[in-house]
N, C-alpha and C positions, 0 to 999 in steps of 0.2 A: 387212255386209262382203263384197266379192267374193271367190271362192274363192282366186285367186291371193294376195290380200293375207292372207287368213286363214292359207295355208300359209306364208307368208313369216313370219307372227306366230309360229306354232308352231315353226318352225325357229328363229327368234331366241330363243324360250324355251328350247328343248333345248340350244342352245349355251350359254346363261347357266348352265342347271343343270349341264352338263358342266364349265363353268369352276369353278364353285362346289365341286363335288365333288373336282375336281383340287386345288384350293387347300386343301381340307380333309384331303389325304392319301388320297383314293381312288384307284381304278384299281389298276395293277399296281406301284405304287411308283416305277417308272422309275428306281432307284438304279443307280449304277454297280456292275458286277460285278468285284470287286477281285481275284478268283481267276482271271480269264482269264490264260492265258500262264503260271501257275505249276504247277509239278508238286506232287503231293500232299504230298511232304515240305516243299516250300517254304510252302504253305499252313499246315501245322502250325506250322512255324517262325514265319511271320509273325503266326499267331494267338496265340502265347505273348506276342509283342512287343506286339500289340494289347491283350492281357489287362493286361500290366504297366503300359501306359501309361494305360488306363482305370481302373485302381486298384480303387475300390469296386465291389462286385457283391452278389448275393444268391445263395445255393446252396441247393438241395433235393437231398437224397441218399438213397438206400436201400440197405443192404447185406443180402444174405441168404445164407445158406450152412450149412456145418458146419466146425467144425476139431476134430480128433481130438487131444486134448492127452494123451499117455501119461504124461508126468510133470509135473504142474502146478508143483511146485516149482522145476523148471528154468528156467521162463520169467522175465523180470525184471519187476519192478515189480508183481508180484501178478496178472499177466494170465493166468496158467494157469487159475486157478478162474473168471475172467470169461468167457473166449472158448472153454471147452471145451464142445462139442456143437453143438445148432443156435444160429444167430445171426440175428437179425432187428431190424435197426436202420434208423430213418429220421429225418430231421431237416431243419431249414430255418432259415435266418437270415441276416442281413447279415455281410459280411466286408469288412474295410478293411485289405488287406496293408500292411506285414507283420506288423503287431503288434496287430490289433484284429479281435475277432469276437464274435458272440453267437448260438450255436445252441440252438435248442430241439429235443430229440430224444425219441423214444420207442424203447426197447430191450427185447428180450426175449433175455436170455442166461442160460444155465444154468437155464432154465425159469421164471426170475424175470421179471415185467414191471416196468419202471421208467420214470419221467419224469425226464429229465436235462437240465440246461442247461449248456452250456459257454461260458464267457466269457473272452476274452483281451484284456486292455489293458496295451499296454506289454510289459514283461517278466514280468507277472503273469498267470497262467492260473487260472482257477477251474473247478471242477466243482460244480454245485448239485445235490444229490440228497437225496431225504427230507427237504426242508425246510432243508437245511444247505448253505451254501458252504464248499468246501474249496480251498485254493490248492496247486497243484502244477504240472508242466511236462508239456505235451502238443504235439502236432503243430501246424503253421501252415497253415490251410486254404488260404492263398494259394499254397501249393506244390504243391497237389494236381493242377492241370491241367498246369503245365510238368514234373513229375516224371512223370506218366502218358505225356506225349508224349515225354519223354526215354527211357522204356522201350520205345518202338514202333519197329519196324523193318518195312521193306519196305511202306510205307502205299501204299494204292491208292484212287483215287476210286471210290465206289459209287453215285453217282447225285445227283440233286438233288432236294430236298424242301421242306417248309415247316415251321417251329416256331413257334407262337404267331403265325402269319401273316408271319413273317420268312423269306425265301428262305435256305436253307442248302445246302451241300455236304457230303455224307457221306464220310468217308474211313475205311478199315478197314486194320487191320494186325495184326501178331503181336507179342507181347512178347518183349523179348531176356530170356532167363533170366538171364544174368550181371548185366545192370543192375538187374533186378527184384530179384533175391536180395541184390544189394549193399546195397540199401536196406531190404529187408525182414528180412534176417538179423540185425540186431542186435535188432530188435522180436522176433523169433521166437526170440532166445536162441541163434543160430549163433555158434560159436566158431571163430575163424582165418578165413583166405580160403577161399572156396568156389571150386573149380576148374570150368572150362567143363563137364566131364562130369557133376560132380556137379549143376551148375545145371540142365543139361537133364534129367538124371534127376529133379530135384525139381519142376520146372516141366513136368508132362506137357501142359499145355493153358494157353496164355495168348493171348487175343485182346482187341484194343481197336477201338472205334468212336468216331468222333469227328464231330459235327455243328457245322459252321463257318459264321457268318454271311457271306454272299457280298458283302454291301454295306458291312461293316465290319470283317470277320475275325475277330470276336469270338467265343469259343465258347459254344455254345448248351447242348450236353449231350455227355456221356461215358458209354459203358458197356464195362465191363471184365469178363472172366470170367478166374478164376485156378483152375486145378484141378492138384494135384499131390500129393506126399509128401515131408513134411519129414524123414523118417528118413535119418540119415546126413549131413544138412546142419544141422539145428536139434535140439538135444537136447531131448526131451521132446515133440515135435510129429510127429504121424503125417499121415494123410490131410487134404488142404485142399480145399474146395470153396466158392468165393466168388463172388458175383455182385454188381457195384456198378454203380449208375447214379447220375449226378450232373447236375442242370440248373443252368444258370448264367443269371442274368437280372438286370434293373436295373443294367446296367453305368453307373458314374459317378454312381449315385445316392448321395448323402451320408446316412448312417444314424447316429443318436446310439446309441452303445455304452457305457451306464455302467458303472463298476466296482463290483462287489458290495461291500457293507459288512460288517464284522464277520466275515470269512471267517477260518477257522482253518486251519493247515498240515495237510496230509494226508500221511502216510507212504506213498508209492507201494507198498510191499510190503504194505500192509493194504487195497489197492483191493478184492481178492477178498471181504475181509470184509463188504463193503457188500451183497452178494446173499446172505449168511448161510453 
């Protein structure tokens, strides 16, 4: 075969390969950057809307840190004995807002290692621990992202990255002490309204980082750091040092979340007894 013809054949083969790779999703993706022209605050707001529309997702989270509980009996629902001291919790599972989730978690609290499953189906919430399912009332994982966005003030763009091959924009901000403590106060046993000055003293450091997909505005990751002192705000709680990371994936993927059978009610005030 003459050299010009050979070169033409090779060029044609290369063109075909490029076309095939592009059809299979290769290259740089070429998706529209939906964050163009939006401020960081608008990106966060649009991402909460996109997450609500996408509905189902999968969450993987990790919480590390310490809570100094000075009076365990002062905290509601037996939490005092559970959260006092070092905390190391990680979990993963599907979430179908607003009322379905199944999270498998490993926890080390009060020096005790536990394997726990948290399942919510409709208005029924169950915690599986030590081979037994108990029914009680707990938080809605679907509220986690919009709640953290709602706490954030003065967001700023901090660069462009990739998570699992997806392009994302990183946004950082500070946590508003009043908004954060308005939500955390009841959990920590705070009584009455917290003044702005008390909130600022209680939350010594509060930062948030968000990674939002540029092609779909869906959240991919959140990192929050909370450091402060609950004295004077929440009865029985002293120093707090917590680090939370949550990854979001499989948006829109339908997952089967069965309701546990033969569960028995659990008195929230006896939660601490589960760890001795």
